[in-house]
C-alpha positions in Angstrom: 81.0 -29.4 15.6 80.8 -32.8 13.9 77.6 -34.5 12.6 77.1 -38.0 11.2 74.6 -37.9 8.4 73.1 -40.4 6.0 73.1 -38.9 2.5 72.5 -39.4 -1.2 75.2 -38.0 -3.5 73.8 -35.7 -6.1 76.8 -33.9 -7.6 80.6 -33.6 -7.2 82.2 -30.4 -8.5 86.0 -30.5 -8.8 88.2 -27.5 -8.1 91.9 -26.9 -8.5 94.5 -28.3 -6.0 92.5 -31.5 -5.4 89.6 -29.7 -3.7 85.9 -30.1 -4.5 82.4 -29.4 -3.5 80.0 -32.3 -2.9 76.2 -31.8 -3.0 74.1 -34.3 -1.0 70.5 -34.8 -0.1 70.5 -35.8 3.5 67.9 -37.5 5.7 67.9 -34.9 8.5 69.1 -31.7 6.8 67.8 -31.7 3.2 70.1 -30.3 0.6 73.7 -30.0 1.9 76.8 -28.8 0.2 80.2 -29.7 1.6 83.8 -28.5 0.9 86.4 -31.3 0.4 89.9 -29.9 0.9 91.7 -32.9 -0.6 90.0 -35.3 -3.0 92.7 -37.0 -5.1 95.8 -36.5 -3.0 97.7 -39.5 -1.6 96.9 -38.6 1.9 93.2 -38.0 1.3 90.7 -40.3 3.0 88.0 -39.4 0.5 87.9 -40.7 -3.0 85.8 -39.5 -6.0 84.8 -43.1 -6.5 82.8 -42.9 -3.3 80.9 -39.9 -4.5 79.3 -41.1 -7.8 75.8 -39.7 -8.3 73.1 -41.6 -6.4 75.6 -43.4 -4.1 74.2 -43.7 -0.6 76.8 -42.8 2.0 77.3 -42.1 5.7 79.1 -38.8 6.1 80.9 -37.0 8.9 80.5 -33.3 8.4 81.9 -30.4 10.4 80.8 -26.8 10.6 83.0 -24.0 11.9 81.6 -20.7 13.1 83.9 -18.8 10.8 82.9 -20.7 7.7 79.5 -20.8 6.0 80.3 -23.9 3.9 80.3 -27.2 5.7 83.4 -29.5 5.4 83.2 -33.2 4.6 85.6 -35.0 6.9 84.8 -38.6 6.3 82.6 -40.6 3.9 81.7 -44.3 4.1 79.7 -45.9 1.3 76.5 -47.5 2.6 75.3 -48.6 -0.9 77.1 -48.2 -4.2 74.8 -48.8 -7.2 77.2 -51.0 -9.1 74.5 -52.5 -11.3 73.4 -49.0 -12.4 76.9 -48.1 -13.5 77.4 -51.4 -15.3 74.7 -50.6 -17.9 74.4 -47.7 -20.2 70.6 -47.4 -19.8 70.6 -47.3 -16.0 73.6 -45.0 -15.8 71.9 -42.5 -18.1 68.8 -42.6 -15.9 71.0 -42.1 -12.8 72.8 -39.1 -14.2 69.5 -37.6 -15.3 67.9 -38.1 -11.8 70.9 -36.7 -10.0 70.8 -33.6 -12.3 67.1 -33.2 -11.9 67.3 -33.4 -8.1 70.2 -30.9 -8.0 68.1 -28.4 -9.9 64.8 -28.7 -8.1 65.7 -29.4 -4.4 66.6 -26.0 -2.9 65.4 -26.3 0.7 67.8 -27.3 3.5 64.9 -28.7 5.5 64.2 -32.2 6.8 62.0 -34.3 4.5 62.4 -37.9 5.5 59.6 -39.1 3.3 61.3 -37.7 0.2 64.6 -39.1 1.3 63.1 -42.6 1.8 61.4 -42.3 -1.7 64.7 -41.4 -3.3 66.6 -44.2 -1.5 64.0 -46.8 -2.4 64.0 -45.6 -6.1 67.8 -46.0 -6.2 67.7 -49.5 -4.8 64.9 -50.4 -7.2 66.8 -49.1 -10.3 69.9 -50.9 -9.3 68.2 -54.3 -8.6 65.5 -54.4 -11.3 65.8 -56.8 -14.3 62.9 -55.1 -16.1 63.4 -52.8 -19.1 63.9 -49.3 -17.7 62.7 -47.2 -20.7 59.9 -45.6 -18.6 61.7 -45.5 -15.2 62.6 -41.8 -15.4 59.0 -40.8 -16.4 57.4 -42.7 -13.5 60.1 -41.3 -11.2 59.4 -37.7 -12.3 55.6 -38.1 -11.6 56.1 -39.9 -8.3 58.5 -37.0 -7.4 55.9 -34.5 -8.5 53.5 -36.2 -6.1 55.9 -35.9 -3.2 56.4 -32.2 -4.0 52.6 -31.6 -4.3 52.9 -30.8 -8.0 50.7 -33.3 -9.7 47.9 -31.9 -11.9 44.8 -31.1 -9.8 42.2 -32.4 -12.2 41.7 -35.7 -14.1 42.2 -36.6 -17.7 39.1 -37.7 -19.6 37.6 -37.6 -23.1 36.0 -34.3 -22.1 39.3 -32.8 -20.6 42.1 -34.2 -22.9 44.6 -31.3 -22.9 47.1 -30.9 -20.1 47.7 -27.2 -19.4 51.3 -27.2 -18.1 51.1 -23.7 -16.7 47.9 -24.3 -14.7 48.5 -27.9 -13.9 45.1 -29.0 -15.0 43.5 -31.2 -17.7 41.0 -29.1 -19.7 38.6 -29.3 -22.6 40.3 -27.1 -25.1 43.8 -26.0 -26.0 44.9 -23.0 -23.9 45.9 -19.6 -25.3 49.6 -20.3 -24.7 52.0 -22.9 -26.0 52.7 -24.8 -22.8 50.3 -27.7 -23.1 50.2 -31.3 -24.2 47.9 -32.9 -26.7 45.6 -35.8 -25.8 48.0 -38.5 -26.7 50.7 -37.3 -24.3 48.2 -36.1 -21.7 46.5 -39.5 -21.5 49.8 -41.3 -20.8 50.9 -38.8 -18.2 47.6 -39.5 -16.5 48.2 -43.3 -16.7 51.8 -43.0 -15.5 50.7 -40.8 -12.6 48.8 -43.7 -11.2 51.8 -46.1 -11.3 54.0 -46.6 -8.3 57.8 -47.0 -8.8 57.7 -50.8 -8.5 55.3 -51.0 -11.5 57.3 -48.7 -13.8 57.6 -51.3 -16.6 53.8 -52.1 -16.9 52.9 -49.5 -19.5 54.2 -49.7 -23.1 55.1 -46.4 -24.7 56.6 -45.8 -28.2 60.0 -44.0 -28.3 58.5 -41.0 -30.1 55.7 -40.6 -27.5 58.2 -41.2 -24.6 60.3 -38.3 -25.9 57.3 -36.0 -26.2 56.2 -36.9 -22.6 59.7 -36.3 -21.3 59.8 -32.9 -22.9 56.4 -32.1 -21.5 57.4 -33.1 -17.9 60.6 -31.1 -18.1 58.7 -28.0 -19.1 56.2 -28.7 -16.3 59.0 -28.9 -13.7 60.6 -25.8 -15.1 57.3 -23.9 -14.7 56.4 -25.2 -11.3 59.8 -25.4 -9.6 61.7 -22.7 -11.4 64.5 -25.0 -12.4 66.8 -24.2 -15.3 66.8 -26.4 -18.4 68.6 -29.7 -18.0 71.2 -31.3 -20.3 71.3 -35.0 -19.4 67.9 -35.8 -20.9 69.5 -35.6 -24.3 71.4 -38.8 -23.5 68.2 -40.5 -22.4 66.7 -39.7 -25.8 69.6 -41.3 -27.5 69.5 -44.4 -25.3 65.7 -44.9 -25.3 
């Protein structure tokens, strides 16, 4: 059975003998992993250049009754984020976003609103001429909103500590270590109110940005069960 699916490339895992596994987030089937029998061979119609992270593609996928893993038969690039991969800053963000999504999206269910948000974010990152130092922070908080993970209470002078385990702003430091101090908590509250198109409107120092990123990564680890990422280390070097 063949299916034509619009998809966002998240990850390409190469295997021996020119084979690979591609992970996509698709509009109608959620997270999808596909087997590619020949990726680099001369006769292959699929090239790794078409499967860079955050590339938007149209795929033809087949599923056989005797195989659990889907097979990628054809891929056609709908949008290649060339401006992203022409700059160190944007490419670092793209690799981080792709790794983040690969770790937290586990459901193979339709979520068109999430797909549209991701697609719009990719197009924005590719086209923007603004400085992108805060893009990944605003993206993470907008993603948390889509996943229903934003803190349930509000930051204030009376509730200045963000408890990462409970997902609430509170008056005092909790009994555990998973919390943020008022400086980081205030900016997470401010960034939570910013949509993707306004990602460059809030100025943040590099040291504070690093602390906020660490806090958000911990928050995602607690509330999604994701394992620690590696690509954020590059972001810290770049920004």
